[in-house]
ZAPAKOL-130762 format. One record per residue (C-alpha): residue number from 0; residue in one letter; x, y, z. Coordinates in steps of 0.25 Angstrom, whole numbers, plus 5000, padded with zeros to 4 digits. Example, Ala and Ser with C-alpha at 12.3 -4.5 7.8 and 13.67 -1.06 7.14 Angstrom:
BEGIN
<node n="0" res="A" c1="5049" c2="4982" c3="5031"/>
<node n="1" res="S" c1="5055" c2="4996" c3="5029"/>
END
This chain:
BEGIN
<node n="0" res="M" c1="5295" c2="4928" c3="5262"/>
<node n="1" res="T" c1="5286" c2="4938" c3="5269"/>
<node n="2" res="F" c1="5289" c2="4953" c3="5270"/>
<node n="3" res="S" c1="5287" c2="4960" c3="5284"/>
<node n="4" res="K" c1="5275" c2="4968" c3="5286"/>
<node n="5" res="S" c1="5282" c2="4977" c3="5296"/>
<node n="6" res="S" c1="5285" c2="4988" c3="5286"/>
<node n="7" res="S" c1="5276" c2="4982" c3="5274"/>
<node n="8" res="P" c1="5276" c2="4991" c3="5262"/>
<node n="9" res="V" c1="5265" c2="4995" c3="5252"/>
<node n="10" res="V" c1="5267" c2="4984" c3="5242"/>
<node n="11" res="I" c1="5263" c2="4988" c3="5227"/>
<node n="12" res="V" c1="5261" c2="4977" c3="5217"/>
<node n="13" res="G" c1="5266" c2="4981" c3="5204"/>
<node n="14" res="A" c1="5277" c2="4991" c3="5199"/>
<node n="15" res="G" c1="5270" c2="4998" c3="5188"/>
<node n="16" res="I" c1="5267" c2="5013" c3="5187"/>
<node n="17" res="A" c1="5255" c2="5012" c3="5197"/>
<node n="18" res="G" c1="5263" c2="5003" c3="5207"/>
<node n="19" res="L" c1="5275" c2="5012" c3="5207"/>
<node n="20" res="V" c1="5268" c2="5025" c3="5208"/>
<node n="21" res="C" c1="5260" c2="5019" c3="5220"/>
<node n="22" res="A" c1="5273" c2="5015" c3="5226"/>
<node n="23" res="I" c1="5279" c2="5029" c3="5224"/>
<node n="24" res="E" c1="5267" c2="5035" c3="5232"/>
<node n="25" res="I" c1="5268" c2="5026" c3="5243"/>
<node n="26" res="H" c1="5283" c2="5027" c3="5244"/>
<node n="27" res="R" c1="5282" c2="5042" c3="5244"/>
<node n="28" res="A" c1="5272" c2="5041" c3="5256"/>
<node n="29" res="G" c1="5283" c2="5034" c3="5264"/>
<node n="30" res="R" c1="5277" c2="5020" c3="5264"/>
<node n="31" res="P" c1="5285" c2="5008" c3="5260"/>
<node n="32" res="V" c1="5281" c2="5002" c3="5247"/>
<node n="33" res="V" c1="5285" c2="4990" c3="5238"/>
<node n="34" res="V" c1="5282" c2="4988" c3="5224"/>
<node n="35" res="L" c1="5281" c2="4973" c3="5219"/>
<node n="36" res="E" c1="5282" c2="4971" c3="5204"/>
<node n="37" res="A" c1="5282" c2="4957" c3="5197"/>
<node n="38" res="A" c1="5289" c2="4962" c3="5185"/>
<node n="39" res="S" c1="5304" c2="4964" c3="5184"/>
<node n="40" res="D" c1="5303" c2="4979" c3="5183"/>
<node n="41" res="V" c1="5294" c2="4990" c3="5187"/>
<node n="42" res="G" c1="5283" c2="4997" c3="5178"/>
<node n="43" res="G" c1="5272" c2="4987" c3="5175"/>
<node n="44" res="R" c1="5268" c2="4990" c3="5161"/>
<node n="45" res="V" c1="5277" c2="5002" c3="5161"/>
<node n="46" res="R" c1="5291" c2="4995" c3="5158"/>
<node n="47" res="S" c1="5302" c2="4995" c3="5148"/>
<node n="48" res="S" c1="5312" c2="4985" c3="5144"/>
<node n="49" res="V" c1="5325" c2="4985" c3="5136"/>
<node n="50" res="V" c1="5325" c2="4976" c3="5124"/>
<node n="51" res="D" c1="5337" c2="4976" c3="5114"/>
<node n="52" res="G" c1="5341" c2="4990" c3="5118"/>
<node n="53" res="F" c1="5327" c2="4996" c3="5117"/>
<node n="54" res="V" c1="5318" c2="5001" c3="5128"/>
<node n="55" res="L" c1="5304" c2="4994" c3="5126"/>
<node n="56" res="D" c1="5293" c2="4998" c3="5134"/>
<node n="57" res="H" c1="5283" c2="4987" c3="5138"/>
<node n="58" res="G" c1="5273" c2="4991" c3="5128"/>
<node n="59" res="F" c1="5272" c2="5005" c3="5122"/>
<node n="60" res="Q" c1="5270" c2="5015" c3="5133"/>
<node n="61" res="V" c1="5271" c2="5030" c3="5135"/>
<node n="62" res="L" c1="5271" c2="5040" c3="5146"/>
<node n="63" res="F" c1="5262" c2="5052" c3="5146"/>
<node n="64" res="T" c1="5269" c2="5063" c3="5153"/>
<node n="65" res="A" c1="5256" c2="5070" c3="5157"/>
<node n="66" res="Y" c1="5252" c2="5058" c3="5166"/>
<node n="67" res="P" c1="5251" c2="5067" c3="5179"/>
<node n="68" res="T" c1="5252" c2="5056" c3="5190"/>
<node n="69" res="L" c1="5263" c2="5047" c3="5183"/>
<node n="70" res="S" c1="5271" c2="5059" c3="5180"/>
<node n="71" res="A" c1="5271" c2="5064" c3="5194"/>
<node n="72" res="Y" c1="5279" c2="5051" c3="5198"/>
<node n="73" res="L" c1="5289" c2="5052" c3="5186"/>
<node n="74" res="D" c1="5301" c2="5061" c3="5183"/>
<node n="75" res="L" c1="5298" c2="5062" c3="5168"/>
<node n="76" res="D" c1="5311" c2="5069" c3="5165"/>
<node n="77" res="A" c1="5319" c2="5057" c3="5171"/>
<node n="78" res="L" c1="5311" c2="5048" c3="5162"/>
<node n="79" res="A" c1="5317" c2="5055" c3="5150"/>
<node n="80" res="L" c1="5304" c2="5055" c3="5142"/>
<node n="81" res="R" c1="5304" c2="5053" c3="5127"/>
<node n="82" res="R" c1="5292" c2="5059" c3="5121"/>
<node n="83" res="F" c1="5283" c2="5055" c3="5110"/>
<node n="84" res="L" c1="5278" c2="5065" c3="5099"/>
<node n="85" res="P" c1="5264" c2="5068" c3="5103"/>
<node n="86" res="A" c1="5259" c2="5063" c3="5090"/>
<node n="87" res="A" c1="5255" c2="5050" c3="5083"/>
<node n="88" res="R" c1="5257" c2="5046" c3="5068"/>
<node n="89" res="I" c1="5245" c2="5040" c3="5063"/>
<node n="90" res="V" c1="5247" c2="5029" c3="5052"/>
<node n="91" res="R" c1="5233" c2="5028" c3="5044"/>
<node n="92" res="D" c1="5228" c2="5026" c3="5030"/>
<node n="93" res="G" c1="5242" c2="5027" c3="5024"/>
<node n="94" res="R" c1="5246" c2="5040" c3="5031"/>
<node n="95" res="V" c1="5253" c2="5044" c3="5043"/>
<node n="96" res="S" c1="5248" c2="5056" c3="5051"/>
<node n="97" res="L" c1="5254" c2="5063" c3="5063"/>
<node n="98" res="I" c1="5244" c2="5067" c3="5074"/>
<node n="99" res="G" c1="5251" c2="5075" c3="5086"/>
<node n="100" res="D" c1="5248" c2="5084" c3="5097"/>
<node n="101" res="A" c1="5253" c2="5097" c3="5092"/>
<node n="102" res="L" c1="5250" c2="5104" c3="5105"/>
<node n="103" res="R" c1="5261" c2="5096" c3="5111"/>
<node n="104" res="D" c1="5270" c2="5096" c3="5099"/>
<node n="105" res="P" c1="5267" c2="5107" c3="5089"/>
<node n="106" res="T" c1="5276" c2="5101" c3="5078"/>
<node n="107" res="L" c1="5265" c2="5090" c3="5077"/>
<node n="108" res="L" c1="5255" c2="5101" c3="5072"/>
<node n="109" res="F" c1="5257" c2="5100" c3="5057"/>
<node n="110" res="D" c1="5257" c2="5085" c3="5056"/>
<node n="111" res="T" c1="5245" c2="5084" c3="5065"/>
<node n="112" res="I" c1="5237" c2="5094" c3="5057"/>
<node n="113" res="F" c1="5239" c2="5087" c3="5044"/>
<node n="114" res="A" c1="5238" c2="5073" c3="5049"/>
<node n="115" res="R" c1="5228" c2="5066" c3="5040"/>
<node n="116" res="A" c1="5225" c2="5055" c3="5050"/>
<node n="117" res="V" c1="5216" c2="5064" c3="5058"/>
<node n="118" res="S" c1="5206" c2="5074" c3="5053"/>
<node n="119" res="I" c1="5207" c2="5089" c3="5056"/>
<node n="120" res="S" c1="5194" c2="5088" c3="5064"/>
<node n="121" res="D" c1="5199" c2="5076" c3="5072"/>
<node n="122" res="K" c1="5213" c2="5083" c3="5075"/>
<node n="123" res="L" c1="5204" c2="5095" c3="5081"/>
<node n="124" res="R" c1="5197" c2="5084" c3="5089"/>
<node n="125" res="L" c1="5210" c2="5079" c3="5094"/>
<node n="126" res="L" c1="5215" c2="5093" c3="5098"/>
<node n="127" res="A" c1="5201" c2="5095" c3="5105"/>
<node n="128" res="L" c1="5203" c2="5081" c3="5112"/>
<node n="129" res="R" c1="5217" c2="5085" c3="5117"/>
<node n="130" res="R" c1="5212" c2="5098" c3="5123"/>
<node n="131" res="F" c1="5200" c2="5091" c3="5129"/>
<node n="132" res="A" c1="5209" c2="5080" c3="5136"/>
<node n="133" res="Q" c1="5218" c2="5091" c3="5141"/>
<node n="134" res="Q" c1="5207" c2="5098" c3="5148"/>
<node n="135" res="L" c1="5203" c2="5086" c3="5155"/>
<node n="136" res="S" c1="5209" c2="5082" c3="5168"/>
<node n="137" res="I" c1="5214" c2="5067" c3="5169"/>
<node n="138" res="D" c1="5202" c2="5064" c3="5178"/>
<node n="139" res="D" c1="5193" c2="5071" c3="5168"/>
<node n="140" res="C" c1="5198" c2="5061" c3="5158"/>
<node n="141" res="F" c1="5192" c2="5050" c3="5166"/>
<node n="142" res="A" c1="5179" c2="5056" c3="5168"/>
<node n="143" res="A" c1="5167" c2="5048" c3="5165"/>
<node n="144" res="R" c1="5163" c2="5055" c3="5152"/>
<node n="145" res="F" c1="5176" c2="5050" c3="5146"/>
<node n="146" res="A" c1="5178" c2="5037" c3="5154"/>
<node n="147" res="N" c1="5165" c2="5031" c3="5150"/>
<node n="148" res="V" c1="5167" c2="5033" c3="5135"/>
<node n="149" res="S" c1="5177" c2="5026" c3="5125"/>
<node n="150" res="T" c1="5189" c2="5033" c3="5119"/>
<node n="151" res="R" c1="5182" c2="5031" c3="5105"/>
<node n="152" res="A" c1="5169" c2="5036" c3="5109"/>
<node n="153" res="F" c1="5175" c2="5048" c3="5115"/>
<node n="154" res="L" c1="5183" c2="5051" c3="5103"/>
<node n="155" res="E" c1="5170" c2="5050" c3="5094"/>
<node n="156" res="S" c1="5163" c2="5059" c3="5104"/>
<node n="157" res="R" c1="5174" c2="5069" c3="5101"/>
<node n="158" res="G" c1="5171" c2="5068" c3="5086"/>
<node n="159" res="F" c1="5184" c2="5060" c3="5082"/>
<node n="160" res="A" c1="5182" c2="5053" c3="5069"/>
<node n="161" res="S" c1="5184" c2="5038" c3="5068"/>
<node n="162" res="P" c1="5197" c2="5040" c3="5059"/>
<node n="163" res="V" c1="5204" c2="5047" c3="5070"/>
<node n="164" res="I" c1="5198" c2="5038" c3="5081"/>
<node n="165" res="D" c1="5203" c2="5026" c3="5074"/>
<node n="166" res="G" c1="5215" c2="5032" c3="5067"/>
<node n="167" res="F" c1="5221" c2="5040" c3="5079"/>
<node n="168" res="F" c1="5215" c2="5037" c3="5092"/>
<node n="169" res="A" c1="5214" c2="5022" c3="5090"/>
<node n="170" res="P" c1="5229" c2="5020" c3="5087"/>
<node n="171" res="F" c1="5234" c2="5031" c3="5096"/>
<node n="172" res="Y" c1="5225" c2="5031" c3="5108"/>
<node n="173" res="G" c1="5223" c2="5016" c3="5106"/>
<node n="174" res="G" c1="5237" c2="5015" c3="5109"/>
<node n="175" res="I" c1="5236" c2="5022" c3="5122"/>
<node n="176" res="L" c1="5223" c2="5016" c3="5126"/>
<node n="177" res="L" c1="5227" c2="5002" c3="5121"/>
<node n="178" res="D" c1="5214" c2="5002" c3="5114"/>
<node n="179" res="R" c1="5212" c2="5005" c3="5099"/>
<node n="180" res="T" c1="5197" c2="5004" c3="5100"/>
<node n="181" res="L" c1="5197" c2="5016" c3="5109"/>
<node n="182" res="A" c1="5187" c2="5009" c3="5119"/>
<node n="183" res="T" c1="5195" c2="5015" c3="5131"/>
<node n="184" res="T" c1="5188" c2="5025" c3="5139"/>
<node n="185" res="A" c1="5190" c2="5040" c3="5134"/>
<node n="186" res="S" c1="5196" c2="5044" c3="5147"/>
<node n="187" res="I" c1="5209" c2="5037" c3="5143"/>
<node n="188" res="L" c1="5209" c2="5044" c3="5130"/>
<node n="189" res="L" c1="5207" c2="5058" c3="5137"/>
<node n="190" res="F" c1="5218" c2="5054" c3="5147"/>
<node n="191" res="T" c1="5228" c2="5050" c3="5137"/>
<node n="192" res="F" c1="5225" c2="5062" c3="5128"/>
<node n="193" res="K" c1="5227" c2="5071" c3="5140"/>
<node n="194" res="M" c1="5240" c2="5065" c3="5143"/>
<node n="195" res="L" c1="5245" c2="5066" c3="5129"/>
<node n="196" res="G" c1="5241" c2="5080" c3="5128"/>
<node n="197" res="A" c1="5247" c2="5084" c3="5141"/>
<node n="198" res="G" c1="5261" c2="5078" c3="5140"/>
<node n="199" res="D" c1="5271" c2="5070" c3="5133"/>
<node n="200" res="T" c1="5270" c2="5055" c3="5129"/>
<node n="201" res="A" c1="5284" c2="5049" c3="5132"/>
<node n="202" res="V" c1="5292" c2="5037" c3="5136"/>
<node n="203" res="P" c1="5304" c2="5038" c3="5145"/>
<node n="204" res="A" c1="5318" c2="5036" c3="5138"/>
<node n="205" res="R" c1="5320" c2="5023" c3="5146"/>
<node n="206" res="G" c1="5306" c2="5017" c3="5143"/>
<node n="207" res="M" c1="5293" c2="5018" c3="5150"/>
<node n="208" res="G" c1="5299" c2="5009" c3="5161"/>
<node n="209" res="A" c1="5306" c2="5021" c3="5166"/>
<node n="210" res="I" c1="5293" c2="5026" c3="5171"/>
<node n="211" res="A" c1="5291" c2="5015" c3="5181"/>
<node n="212" res="A" c1="5306" c2="5014" c3="5184"/>
<node n="213" res="Q" c1="5306" c2="5029" c3="5188"/>
<node n="214" res="L" c1="5294" c2="5027" c3="5197"/>
<node n="215" res="A" c1="5300" c2="5015" c3="5204"/>
<node n="216" res="A" c1="5313" c2="5023" c3="5206"/>
<node n="217" res="Q" c1="5305" c2="5032" c3="5216"/>
<node n="218" res="L" c1="5303" c2="5020" c3="5225"/>
<node n="219" res="P" c1="5313" c2="5014" c3="5235"/>
<node n="220" res="R" c1="5322" c2="5004" c3="5228"/>
<node n="221" res="D" c1="5316" c2="4992" c3="5235"/>
<node n="222" res="A" c1="5302" c2="4996" c3="5234"/>
<node n="223" res="V" c1="5300" c2="4990" c3="5220"/>
<node n="224" res="R" c1="5302" c2="4975" c3="5218"/>
<node n="225" res="V" c1="5301" c2="4969" c3="5204"/>
<node n="226" res="G" c1="5299" c2="4955" c3="5201"/>
<node n="227" res="V" c1="5290" c2="4953" c3="5213"/>
<node n="228" res="A" c1="5277" c2="4947" c3="5209"/>
<node n="229" res="V" c1="5265" c2="4948" c3="5219"/>
<node n="230" res="R" c1="5256" c2="4936" c3="5219"/>
<node n="231" res="A" c1="5245" c2="4939" c3="5229"/>
<node n="232" res="L" c1="5240" c2="4949" c3="5240"/>
<node n="233" res="N" c1="5241" c2="4945" c3="5254"/>
<node n="234" res="V" c1="5229" c2="4949" c3="5263"/>
<node n="235" res="E" c1="5229" c2="4948" c3="5278"/>
<node n="236" res="S" c1="5217" c2="4953" c3="5287"/>
<node n="237" res="G" c1="5210" c2="4958" c3="5275"/>
<node n="238" res="R" c1="5221" c2="4967" c3="5270"/>
<node n="239" res="V" c1="5232" c2="4965" c3="5259"/>
<node n="240" res="C" c1="5245" c2="4964" c3="5267"/>
<node n="241" res="G" c1="5255" c2="4961" c3="5256"/>
<node n="242" res="V" c1="5257" c2="4952" c3="5244"/>
<node n="243" res="S" c1="5262" c2="4938" c3="5241"/>
<node n="244" res="L" c1="5273" c2="4937" c3="5230"/>
<node n="245" res="D" c1="5275" c2="4927" c3="5219"/>
<node n="246" res="D" c1="5287" c2="4921" c3="5226"/>
<node n="247" res="G" c1="5278" c2="4918" c3="5238"/>
<node n="248" res="S" c1="5283" c2="4929" c3="5247"/>
<node n="249" res="R" c1="5274" c2="4939" c3="5254"/>
<node n="250" res="F" c1="5276" c2="4954" c3="5254"/>
<node n="251" res="D" c1="5268" c2="4962" c3="5265"/>
<node n="252" res="A" c1="5262" c2="4975" c3="5263"/>
<node n="253" res="C" c1="5254" c2="4986" c3="5270"/>
<node n="254" res="D" c1="5247" c2="4988" c3="5257"/>
<node n="255" res="V" c1="5247" c2="4982" c3="5243"/>
<node n="256" res="V" c1="5245" c2="4990" c3="5230"/>
<node n="257" res="L" c1="5242" c2="4983" c3="5217"/>
<node n="258" res="A" c1="5248" c2="4990" c3="5206"/>
<node n="259" res="T" c1="5248" c2="4979" c3="5195"/>
<node n="260" res="D" c1="5240" c2="4979" c3="5183"/>
<node n="261" res="P" c1="5225" c2="4977" c3="5186"/>
<node n="262" res="P" c1="5224" c2="4962" c3="5183"/>
<node n="263" res="A" c1="5236" c2="4959" c3="5191"/>
<node n="264" res="A" c1="5231" c2="4968" c3="5203"/>
<node n="265" res="A" c1="5217" c2="4960" c3="5202"/>
<node n="266" res="V" c1="5225" c2="4947" c3="5203"/>
<node n="267" res="L" c1="5232" c2="4951" c3="5215"/>
<node n="268" res="A" c1="5220" c2="4957" c3="5222"/>
<node n="269" res="H" c1="5213" c2="4943" c3="5219"/>
<node n="270" res="T" c1="5223" c2="4937" c3="5228"/>
<node n="271" res="A" c1="5217" c2="4945" c3="5240"/>
<node n="272" res="N" c1="5203" c2="4941" c3="5235"/>
<node n="273" res="L" c1="5201" c2="4955" c3="5229"/>
<node n="274" res="A" c1="5194" c2="4958" c3="5216"/>
<node n="275" res="L" c1="5201" c2="4970" c3="5210"/>
<node n="276" res="A" c1="5194" c2="4976" c3="5198"/>
<node n="277" res="V" c1="5202" c2="4976" c3="5185"/>
<node n="278" res="P" c1="5199" c2="4984" c3="5173"/>
<node n="279" res="A" c1="5193" c2="4975" c3="5162"/>
<node n="280" res="G" c1="5202" c2="4973" c3="5150"/>
<node n="281" res="A" c1="5217" c2="4975" c3="5147"/>
<node n="282" res="L" c1="5223" c2="4983" c3="5135"/>
<node n="283" res="G" c1="5236" c2="4978" c3="5130"/>
<node n="284" res="C" c1="5247" c2="4983" c3="5120"/>
<node n="285" res="T" c1="5259" c2="4977" c3="5113"/>
<node n="286" res="T" c1="5271" c2="4984" c3="5108"/>
<node n="287" res="V" c1="5281" c2="4979" c3="5098"/>
<node n="288" res="Y" c1="5294" c2="4985" c3="5098"/>
<node n="289" res="Y" c1="5303" c2="4986" c3="5086"/>
<node n="290" res="T" c1="5316" c2="4991" c3="5082"/>
<node n="291" res="A" c1="5321" c2="4994" c3="5067"/>
<node n="292" res="E" c1="5333" c2="5001" c3="5060"/>
<node n="293" res="R" c1="5323" c2="5013" c3="5058"/>
<node n="294" res="T" c1="5309" c2="5016" c3="5063"/>
<node n="295" res="P" c1="5298" c2="5015" c3="5053"/>
<node n="296" res="L" c1="5289" c2="5024" c3="5062"/>
<node n="297" res="P" c1="5298" c2="5035" c3="5068"/>
<node n="298" res="G" c1="5295" c2="5047" c3="5077"/>
<node n="299" res="K" c1="5290" c2="5050" c3="5091"/>
<node n="300" res="A" c1="5275" c2="5048" c3="5088"/>
<node n="301" res="L" c1="5267" c2="5036" c3="5088"/>
<node n="302" res="W" c1="5263" c2="5029" c3="5075"/>
<node n="303" res="L" c1="5248" c2="5025" c3="5075"/>
<node n="304" res="N" c1="5243" c2="5014" c3="5067"/>
<node n="305" res="A" c1="5229" c2="5018" c3="5064"/>
<node n="306" res="D" c1="5226" c2="5006" c3="5056"/>
<node n="307" res="V" c1="5213" c2="5000" c3="5063"/>
<node n="308" res="H" c1="5219" c2="4986" c3="5061"/>
<node n="309" res="A" c1="5233" c2="4990" c3="5067"/>
<node n="310" res="V" c1="5240" c2="4980" c3="5076"/>
<node n="311" res="I" c1="5250" c2="4991" c3="5080"/>
<node n="312" res="G" c1="5243" c2="5004" c3="5085"/>
<node n="313" res="H" c1="5255" c2="5013" c3="5086"/>
<node n="314" res="V" c1="5270" c2="5013" c3="5084"/>
<node n="315" res="V" c1="5281" c2="5022" c3="5089"/>
<node n="316" res="T" c1="5296" c2="5022" c3="5087"/>
<node n="317" res="I" c1="5299" c2="5023" c3="5102"/>
<node n="318" res="S" c1="5314" c2="5026" c3="5100"/>
<node n="319" res="D" c1="5310" c2="5039" c3="5093"/>
<node n="320" res="V" c1="5303" c2="5043" c3="5105"/>
<node n="321" res="A" c1="5313" c2="5038" c3="5115"/>
<node n="322" res="P" c1="5327" c2="5035" c3="5109"/>
<node n="323" res="E" c1="5331" c2="5029" c3="5122"/>
<node n="324" res="Y" c1="5322" c2="5017" c3="5120"/>
<node n="325" res="S" c1="5331" c2="5012" c3="5109"/>
<node n="326" res="D" c1="5346" c2="5009" c3="5106"/>
<node n="327" res="G" c1="5345" c2="5018" c3="5093"/>
<node n="328" res="R" c1="5336" c2="5009" c3="5085"/>
<node n="329" res="P" c1="5321" c2="5012" c3="5083"/>
<node n="330" res="L" c1="5312" c2="5006" c3="5093"/>
<node n="331" res="I" c1="5297" c2="5005" c3="5088"/>
<node n="332" res="A" c1="5285" c2="5002" c3="5097"/>
<node n="333" res="A" c1="5273" c2="4996" c3="5090"/>
<node n="334" res="T" c1="5261" c2="4994" c3="5099"/>
<node n="335" res="A" c1="5248" c2="4986" c3="5098"/>
<node n="336" res="V" c1="5236" c2="4987" c3="5107"/>
<node n="337" res="G" c1="5223" c2="4979" c3="5108"/>
<node n="338" res="T" c1="5221" c2="4966" c3="5101"/>
<node n="339" res="P" c1="5234" c2="4968" c3="5092"/>
<node n="340" res="A" c1="5242" c2="4969" c3="5104"/>
<node n="341" res="T" c1="5239" c2="4954" c3="5107"/>
<node n="342" res="L" c1="5245" c2="4949" c3="5094"/>
<node n="343" res="P" c1="5256" c2="4939" c3="5095"/>
<node n="344" res="D" c1="5270" c2="4945" c3="5094"/>
<node n="345" res="D" c1="5273" c2="4940" c3="5080"/>
<node n="346" res="A" c1="5259" c2="4945" c3="5074"/>
<node n="347" res="L" c1="5261" c2="4958" c3="5082"/>
<node n="348" res="D" c1="5275" c2="4960" c3="5076"/>
<node n="349" res="V" c1="5271" c2="4958" c3="5062"/>
<node n="350" res="A" c1="5259" c2="4967" c3="5063"/>
<node n="351" res="A" c1="5268" c2="4978" c3="5069"/>
<node n="352" res="R" c1="5278" c2="4977" c3="5059"/>
<node n="353" res="C" c1="5268" c2="4978" c3="5048"/>
<node n="354" res="E" c1="5261" c2="4990" c3="5054"/>
<node n="355" res="I" c1="5273" c2="4997" c3="5057"/>
<node n="356" res="A" c1="5278" c2="4995" c3="5043"/>
<node n="357" res="A" c1="5265" c2="5000" c3="5037"/>
<node n="358" res="M" c1="5265" c2="5012" c3="5046"/>
<node n="359" res="A" c1="5279" c2="5015" c3="5042"/>
<node n="360" res="A" c1="5275" c2="5014" c3="5027"/>
<node n="361" res="V" c1="5264" c2="5024" c3="5029"/>
<node n="362" res="A" c1="5274" c2="5033" c3="5036"/>
<node n="363" res="G" c1="5282" c2="5033" c3="5023"/>
<node n="364" res="D" c1="5293" c2="5023" c3="5028"/>
<node n="365" res="S" c1="5295" c2="5014" c3="5015"/>
<node n="366" res="V" c1="5307" c2="5007" c3="5021"/>
<node n="367" res="A" c1="5303" c2="4994" c3="5028"/>
<node n="368" res="T" c1="5309" c2="4994" c3="5042"/>
<node n="369" res="T" c1="5313" c2="4981" c3="5049"/>
<node n="370" res="L" c1="5308" c2="4981" c3="5063"/>
<node n="371" res="T" c1="5314" c2="4972" c3="5074"/>
<node n="372" res="R" c1="5305" c2="4968" c3="5085"/>
<node n="373" res="L" c1="5310" c2="4971" c3="5099"/>
<node n="374" res="A" c1="5299" c2="4967" c3="5108"/>
<node n="375" res="I" c1="5284" c2="4965" c3="5110"/>
<node n="376" res="W" c1="5278" c2="4971" c3="5123"/>
<node n="377" res="R" c1="5264" c2="4966" c3="5126"/>
<node n="378" res="V" c1="5257" c2="4973" c3="5137"/>
<node n="379" res="P" c1="5243" c2="4965" c3="5139"/>
<node n="380" res="Y" c1="5239" c2="4974" c3="5150"/>
<node n="381" res="A" c1="5243" c2="4988" c3="5146"/>
<node n="382" res="Q" c1="5231" c2="4995" c3="5150"/>
<node n="383" res="F" c1="5217" c2="4990" c3="5156"/>
<node n="384" res="A" c1="5205" c2="4993" c3="5148"/>
<node n="385" res="Q" c1="5199" c2="5007" c3="5150"/>
<node n="386" res="P" c1="5185" c2="5007" c3="5143"/>
<node n="387" res="P" c1="5174" c2="5017" c3="5146"/>
<node n="388" res="G" c1="5169" c2="5016" c3="5160"/>
<node n="389" res="W" c1="5181" c2="5008" c3="5166"/>
<node n="390" res="R" c1="5183" c2="5019" c3="5177"/>
<node n="391" res="N" c1="5169" c2="5018" c3="5181"/>
<node n="392" res="T" c1="5172" c2="5009" c3="5192"/>
<node n="393" res="P" c1="5187" c2="5013" c3="5195"/>
<node n="394" res="P" c1="5196" c2="5003" c3="5203"/>
<node n="395" res="T" c1="5200" c2="5008" c3="5217"/>
<node n="396" res="V" c1="5214" c2="5009" c3="5223"/>
<node n="397" res="A" c1="5209" c2="5001" c3="5235"/>
<node n="398" res="C" c1="5207" c2="4986" c3="5232"/>
<node n="399" res="G" c1="5197" c2="4982" c3="5242"/>
<node n="400" res="I" c1="5206" c2="4976" c3="5253"/>
<node n="401" res="P" c1="5215" c2="4984" c3="5263"/>
<node n="402" res="G" c1="5229" c2="4985" c3="5259"/>
<node n="403" res="L" c1="5227" c2="4983" c3="5244"/>
<node n="404" res="W" c1="5228" c2="4994" c3="5234"/>
<node n="405" res="R" c1="5228" c2="4996" c3="5219"/>
<node n="406" res="A" c1="5237" c2="5005" c3="5211"/>
<node n="407" res="S" c1="5233" c2="5004" c3="5196"/>
<node n="408" res="E" c1="5230" c2="5011" c3="5184"/>
<node n="409" res="V" c1="5216" c2="5006" c3="5185"/>
<node n="410" res="L" c1="5214" c2="5017" c3="5195"/>
<node n="411" res="H" c1="5215" c2="5028" c3="5184"/>
<node n="412" res="S" c1="5219" c2="5023" c3="5169"/>
<node n="413" res="S" c1="5227" c2="5013" c3="5162"/>
<node n="414" res="S" c1="5239" c2="5022" c3="5160"/>
<node n="415" res="L" c1="5252" c2="5026" c3="5167"/>
<node n="416" res="E" c1="5245" c2="5038" c3="5173"/>
<node n="417" res="G" c1="5234" c2="5028" c3="5178"/>
<node n="418" res="A" c1="5244" c2="5019" c3="5184"/>
<node n="419" res="A" c1="5251" c2="5031" c3="5191"/>
<node n="420" res="R" c1="5238" c2="5036" c3="5196"/>
<node n="421" res="G" c1="5234" c2="5022" c3="5201"/>
<node n="422" res="G" c1="5247" c2="5020" c3="5209"/>
<node n="423" res="Q" c1="5246" c2="5034" c3="5215"/>
<node n="424" res="M" c1="5231" c2="5032" c3="5219"/>
<node n="425" res="A" c1="5235" c2="5018" c3="5226"/>
<node n="426" res="A" c1="5246" c2="5024" c3="5234"/>
<node n="427" res="R" c1="5238" c2="5036" c3="5239"/>
<node n="428" res="A" c1="5226" c2="5027" c3="5242"/>
<node n="429" res="L" c1="5235" c2="5018" c3="5250"/>
<node n="430" res="L" c1="5243" c2="5029" c3="5257"/>
END
């Protein structure tokens, strides 16, 4: 089957955040656009499923409402956002300490002042770092003086002591950066620190997948086609002119935009004899979802496991944040990053149960809670690695052959905001 070239659209491969934002921009410009997605639903890595009456995001994810580019494409009110407490409970050395952003929520001031997990001097450094990050623009966050140094080295240069780096930043920002060693560039730390201070951390009431669904709803009904896998790029007279599908059919296009994850984009580019640069390294995470008669770790704040040997980095009762995720029973999300995230299901389950019970005991819950496992979501390529200097040779939107473009988070940062910016950049370059 061959589709006519007479009114060939822009074809976007991939219906993740980058692909959908790119499609919205092209549609708004009055150009025909079609998004082809191999999966059964839109969203890429930002998806949700319903399991046994629970809404389970595909891995623990949150939305920073301060993301300027992504938020411009969203109706945040319509998403019915449910907000986390701007705080974290640190479980360490037999104690639980709550550290929060009292500037965003003054009720956190007392607990934060008297939290023993972080010294008074380091609390003052945290406040100074918050102010410092807020004064930076997003572009400033990615300046060379931050981009070429690791998060750990940057924190040390700010005077933070090892106990707070390993006991707070490693489990908390390690969960955001997917890297408890804190080897990620300091630019990402500053960027996320700025987003945390400038807005809320939230999830839509219907799950993170509602973000992608709302973006897709801004396109014509037949513009997004799921369950359509692209096998190769078609090239004629030195220009990309369409794609070949897994079923053997061809889809003609005036331009093609690659909006898949970087490795998949490189594979497709290779079918046109192009070498597309891919960031070295992939960072994954695994989330184990449980329910129980009652939650062992309640509240709207993350519970951080500061044990240096921890398998589970953080736990949250997501149904306390968003009751709509649940049928009334508690829904608990326990997330592992790095090497622990690769443990087999049963080993990860055993470790998660033990560590959740230990954290609950420290929190004063002496009654054992039986957890029922609902699902394990593995995301092997949740982020690409962003070590110091990775942006010194930034990827480009143009892919080295007429008619082929890239819409990707690699154009900015491995984040929802980075994906939205990548999609916007690709559309504007193409147009």
